C-alpha positions as CSV (number, residue, x, y, z in Angstrom):
1,M,-8.6,-3.7,10.3
2,E,-9.6,-0.4,11.6
3,L,-10.2,2.8,10.4
4,N,-7.3,4.3,12.3
5,E,-5.2,2.4,10.3
6,I,-6.2,4.6,7.3
7,Y,-5.7,7.3,8.9
8,E,-1.9,6.3,9.7
9,V,-1.6,5.4,6.0
10,E,-2.8,8.8,5.0
11,K,-0.6,10.8,7.6
12,K,2.8,8.3,6.3
13,F,1.8,9.4,3.1
14,D,1.4,13.1,3.2
15,A,4.9,12.5,5.5
16,E,6.8,11.2,2.4
17,L,5.3,13.1,-0.3
18,E,6.8,16.5,1.5
19,T,10.1,14.9,0.6
20,I,9.9,13.6,-2.7
21,A,12.7,15.6,-5.2
22,D,12.2,14.2,-8.3
23,L,10.0,12.0,-10.7
24,A,11.8,8.8,-10.1
25,A,11.2,9.3,-6.6
26,L,7.3,10.3,-7.2
27,E,7.0,6.8,-9.0
28,Q,8.6,4.6,-6.2
29,L,5.9,6.7,-4.0
30,R,3.1,5.5,-6.1
31,V,4.5,2.1,-6.7
32,K,4.8,1.9,-2.8
33,Y,0.9,3.1,-2.0
34,L,-1.0,2.1,-5.1
35,G,1.4,-0.9,-6.5
36,K,0.3,-4.6,-6.7
37,K,2.1,-4.9,-3.4
38,G,1.7,-1.4,-2.1
39,Y,-0.6,-0.2,1.1
40,I,-4.0,0.6,-0.4
41,T,-3.4,-3.3,-2.2
42,D,-2.7,-4.6,1.4
43,I,-5.8,-3.0,3.2
44,M,-8.0,-4.1,0.6
45,S,-7.0,-7.3,1.3
46,K,-8.1,-7.4,4.7
47,F,-11.7,-5.8,3.5
48,R,-13.6,-9.6,4.6
49,E,-12.1,-9.0,8.4
50,V,-14.5,-5.7,8.5
51,P,-17.6,-6.4,10.3
52,V,-20.5,-6.0,8.3
53,E,-22.2,-2.8,9.9
54,Q,-18.5,-1.2,8.9
55,K,-18.0,-2.3,5.5
56,K,-19.4,0.5,3.7
57,E,-17.5,3.4,5.7
58,F,-14.3,1.1,5.5
59,G,-14.9,1.0,1.9
60,Q,-15.7,4.6,1.3
61,K,-12.3,5.7,3.4
62,V,-10.2,3.5,1.7
63,N,-11.7,4.7,-2.1
64,A,-11.1,8.4,-0.6
65,L,-7.8,7.7,0.7
66,K,-6.9,5.9,-2.9
67,N,-8.6,9.2,-4.9
68,K,-6.5,11.3,-2.9
69,I,-3.0,9.7,-3.3
70,E,-3.4,9.4,-7.1
71,N,-4.4,12.9,-6.9
72,K,-2.0,14.5,-5.1
73,I,0.9,12.2,-7.0
74,E,-0.7,13.8,-10.8
75,E,-0.4,17.3,-8.8
76,T,3.0,16.8,-7.5
77,K,4.2,15.9,-11.4
């Protein structure tokens, strides 16, 4: 797992958020990224593969992305 994968997920989310037309689509987007089988959960499952010296930065980046997604979804509602 590399940090650039986090940036790719972030870019993908931003692009998909632009296409949201209604609350149902917004909810589907939320589940896709934040749900039990979503992108953020998938990224966090790979945390143990991250080298020790990168764990802190990796964790901070993932949490920042998660918070950004949560905030953008709330703003869009």
